[in-house]
N, CA and C of each residue as an Amber inpcrd file, in Angstrom:
protein
   225
 -11.0570000   0.8920000 -33.5360000  -9.4100000   0.0860000 -33.4100000
  -9.9580000  -1.2790000 -33.4090000 -10.9340000  -1.5460000 -32.4200000
 -11.5420000  -2.7840000 -31.9490000 -12.0250000  -3.1810000 -33.0720000
 -13.1060000  -2.6170000 -33.8120000 -13.5760000  -3.0350000 -35.0370000
 -12.7260000  -3.3280000 -35.7260000 -11.6590000  -2.5060000 -35.9110000
 -10.3900000  -3.2610000 -37.2440000 -10.0940000  -4.7500000 -36.8480000
  -9.5890000  -4.3570000 -35.1620000  -8.9280000  -5.7830000 -35.0730000
 -10.1830000  -7.0040000 -34.7760000 -11.2140000  -6.8710000 -34.7060000
 -12.2630000  -7.7800000 -34.8950000 -12.5710000  -8.2530000 -36.3940000
 -12.4320000  -7.4620000 -37.4670000 -12.9250000  -7.8430000 -38.8730000
 -11.6950000  -7.6810000 -39.9850000 -10.5700000  -6.8530000 -39.6450000
  -9.5890000  -6.7770000 -40.4130000  -9.7240000  -6.5300000 -41.7390000
  -9.6220000  -7.4970000 -42.6240000  -9.1950000  -7.2830000 -44.0750000
 -10.9770000  -7.0370000 -44.4070000 -11.8870000  -7.4180000 -43.9140000
 -13.3540000  -8.0700000 -44.3570000 -13.7380000  -6.6530000 -44.2600000
 -13.1600000  -5.5260000 -43.6630000 -13.4640000  -4.1060000 -43.4090000
 -13.1610000  -3.3840000 -44.9400000 -12.1040000  -3.8690000 -45.8480000
 -12.0580000  -3.2630000 -47.1690000 -13.0140000  -3.1120000 -47.6540000
 -13.5430000  -2.1440000 -48.6340000 -14.5920000  -1.6160000 -49.2700000
 -14.1520000  -2.4480000 -50.0370000 -15.9640000  -2.9840000 -51.0270000
 -15.6720000  -3.5650000 -52.0170000 -15.2130000  -3.2920000 -53.5450000
 -14.4840000  -3.6070000 -53.9650000 -13.7550000  -3.1040000 -55.2620000
 -12.6620000  -2.4110000 -55.3020000 -12.2030000  -2.4490000 -54.0880000
 -10.7870000  -1.6250000 -53.7920000 -10.1340000  -2.5610000 -53.3920000
  -8.4330000  -2.2470000 -54.2500000  -7.2750000  -3.0220000 -53.4290000
  -7.4690000  -3.4950000 -52.4180000  -7.2260000  -4.4680000 -51.7700000
  -6.7140000  -5.1640000 -50.4000000  -5.8700000  -4.5550000 -49.7240000
  -4.7890000  -4.6690000 -50.5220000  -2.9840000  -4.3270000 -50.6390000
  -3.1650000  -2.6120000 -50.3060000  -3.6360000  -2.1550000 -50.9600000
  -3.1660000  -0.7410000 -50.9590000  -4.3990000  -0.2950000 -49.6450000
  -5.7780000  -1.2260000 -49.7250000  -6.5460000  -0.2880000 -48.4260000
  -5.5170000  -0.6790000 -47.0200000  -4.6840000  -2.0770000 -46.7890000
  -4.2800000  -2.2050000 -46.0300000  -2.9220000  -1.4360000 -45.8440000
  -2.6090000  -0.8200000 -46.4660000  -1.1910000   0.0540000 -47.0010000
  -1.5120000   0.7000000 -45.8790000  -3.0340000   1.6390000 -46.4300000
  -3.4910000   2.9460000 -45.7150000  -3.7600000   2.8880000 -44.2510000
  -4.2370000   1.5180000 -43.9900000  -4.7240000   1.5620000 -42.5100000
  -3.8030000   1.2920000 -41.5750000  -2.5140000   0.5250000 -42.1890000
  -0.8470000   0.3450000 -41.7750000  -0.6730000   1.9650000 -40.9810000
  -0.0980000   2.6610000 -42.1280000  -0.4070000   4.2580000 -42.4070000
  -0.9220000   5.4370000 -40.7590000  -2.4550000   5.2480000 -41.1600000
  -2.9580000   5.6910000 -40.0310000  -2.6450000   5.3200000 -38.8870000
  -2.5670000   3.5710000 -38.7830000  -2.4620000   3.2750000 -37.2620000
  -0.7940000   4.0390000 -36.9580000  -0.0390000   4.2110000 -37.7920000
   1.6050000   4.0830000 -37.2050000   1.2640000   5.9700000 -36.9520000
   0.3680000   6.7450000 -37.4720000   0.2990000   7.9430000 -37.4190000
  -0.2790000   8.4160000 -36.1200000  -1.4640000   7.4030000 -35.7470000
  -1.7960000   7.4060000 -34.5220000  -0.9140000   7.1920000 -33.0920000
  -0.1630000   6.3940000 -33.3830000   1.0860000   5.9690000 -32.0750000
   1.6660000   7.1760000 -32.4950000   2.3330000   8.0560000 -33.1350000
   2.8550000   8.9750000 -33.2760000   2.6220000   9.6840000 -32.6650000
   0.8650000  10.3440000 -32.3550000   0.2870000  11.1510000 -31.8430000
  -0.2480000  10.8590000 -30.5690000   0.3820000   9.7180000 -29.8600000
   0.0030000   9.0870000 -28.3260000   0.6490000  10.2150000 -27.3730000
   2.2810000  10.6880000 -27.3600000   2.8870000  11.0860000 -26.7720000
   2.1410000  12.6620000 -25.9960000   1.6030000  13.1890000 -26.9170000
   1.4200000  14.4790000 -27.0450000  -0.3250000  14.5460000 -26.5560000
  -1.2470000  13.3030000 -26.8400000  -2.3700000  13.5630000 -26.4320000
  -2.7700000  13.0310000 -24.8400000  -1.2230000  11.9240000 -24.4250000
  -1.5580000  11.7620000 -23.0230000  -0.9500000  12.8440000 -22.4090000
  -0.3380000  13.7310000 -22.9260000   0.1610000  14.8690000 -22.2050000
  -1.0540000  16.3810000 -22.0790000  -1.5930000  16.3280000 -23.1480000
  -2.7660000  16.8920000 -22.9130000  -3.9300000  16.6230000 -21.9660000
  -4.2220000  15.1360000 -22.0980000  -5.3430000  14.8000000 -21.5660000
  -5.0180000  14.6680000 -19.5810000  -3.7410000  14.4690000 -19.2110000
  -3.3640000  14.2930000 -18.1240000  -2.7850000  15.5370000 -17.6860000
  -2.6910000  17.0090000 -18.1920000  -1.8560000  17.8200000 -18.3030000
  -0.5800000  17.2790000 -17.7150000   0.3930000  17.1360000 -18.0510000
   1.5390000  16.6630000 -17.3290000   2.1040000  15.7640000 -18.5020000
   4.0250000  16.4050000 -18.7100000   4.7480000  15.6020000 -19.8510000
   5.1840000  14.0290000 -18.7260000   5.0950000  13.0930000 -19.4430000
   5.8470000  11.9890000 -18.8500000   6.8880000  11.3910000 -19.6670000
   7.8770000  11.7590000 -19.6710000   9.3780000  11.0410000 -20.2520000
   9.1430000   9.8050000 -20.5100000   8.4850000   8.8440000 -20.0600000
   8.7120000   7.8620000 -20.1420000   7.6610000   7.5590000 -21.5790000
   6.7640000   7.9430000 -21.5410000   5.7160000   8.0590000 -22.4950000
   6.0580000   8.7380000 -24.1070000   6.6460000   9.8000000 -23.6390000
   7.4740000  10.0920000 -24.2300000   8.4780000   9.0390000 -25.4550000
   9.3770000   8.9030000 -24.5280000  10.6660000   8.1230000 -25.0870000
   9.9310000   7.2590000 -25.5800000   8.8450000   6.3200000 -25.3440000
   8.4380000   4.9130000 -26.0410000   7.0740000   4.9760000 -26.7160000
   7.0160000   6.2780000 -26.9060000   5.3770000   6.7100000 -27.7480000
   5.6330000   6.0150000 -29.4130000   7.2800000   7.2150000 -29.9530000
   7.2180000   6.4210000 -30.8550000   7.8720000   5.0340000 -31.7120000
   8.2630000   3.9810000 -30.5340000   8.1750000   2.8350000 -31.0380000
   6.9080000   2.1980000 -31.5100000   6.3670000   2.1200000 -31.0920000
   5.1110000   1.5170000 -32.4300000   4.8840000   2.0580000 -33.5860000
   5.2170000   3.2470000 -33.6340000   4.8950000   4.4390000 -35.0600000
   6.1860000   3.7410000 -35.9920000   7.2330000   3.0680000 -35.6500000
   8.4040000   2.7890000 -36.1660000   8.2890000   1.2930000 -36.4870000
   7.7190000   0.6970000 -36.2490000   7.2200000  -0.7430000 -35.8010000
   6.5550000  -1.0130000 -36.9680000   5.4730000   0.1160000 -36.7920000
   4.5010000  -0.3140000 -37.8510000   4.4940000   0.1800000 -39.1890000
   5.5210000   1.4590000 -39.1120000   5.7680000   1.7800000 -40.5410000
   6.9320000   0.1540000 -41.2190000   7.3250000  -0.0530000 -40.1780000
   8.4010000  -1.0520000 -40.6980000   8.0070000  -1.9040000 -41.5810000
   7.0790000  -2.3700000 -40.9930000   5.9280000  -3.8340000 -41.1470000
   5.2960000  -3.3740000 -42.8620000   4.9780000  -1.9530000 -42.5180000
   4.1950000  -1.8860000 -43.4330000   5.0880000  -1.3450000 -44.8860000
   6.3020000  -0.6970000 -44.7780000   7.2190000  -0.6280000 -45.7130000
   7.5790000  -2.0100000 -46.3350000   7.8210000  -3.4630000 -45.7040000
   8.2000000  -4.4630000 -45.6150000   6.5580000  -5.0730000 -46.9900000
   5.5400000  -4.9820000 -46.1130000   4.4740000  -5.4110000 -47.0710000
   4.4300000  -5.0250000 -48.6550000   4.9170000  -3.4080000 -48.4630000
   4.8360000  -3.0550000 -49.8460000   5.8250000  -2.9260000 -50.7430000
   6.9650000  -3.6030000 -50.0440000   7.6230000  -4.6310000 -51.1500000
   7.6500000  -5.7840000 -51.6470000   6.9320000  -6.5050000 -50.7680000
   6.4630000  -7.6100000 -50.8940000   5.2210000  -7.7600000 -52.2530000
   4.8890000  -6.4990000 -52.1280000   3.7170000  -6.8390000 -53.2560000
   4.1290000  -6.1840000 -53.9520000   4.9930000  -5.7280000 -54.7140000
   5.6860000  -4.5250000 -55.3170000   6.4470000  -5.9250000 -56.5970000
   6.9980000  -6.8100000 -55.6230000   7.9220000  -8.0000000 -56.4240000
   7.0100000  -9.0550000 -57.0590000
């Protein structure tokens, strides 16, 4: 994640469509955000309702951003 934050689109493989690559990365980020609740619970050994209630917010925001970008690139 740090590597992506530092290098962004420069990590897109040569010859690959950068928008398609970015959409895939954003999908993966949203998926990671969805998994945070369960991961925190398994690591800590306790369920935390605050984590559970808030873990899906980043996934929703990332997915919405991705969908907006897909819509823009299609027009």
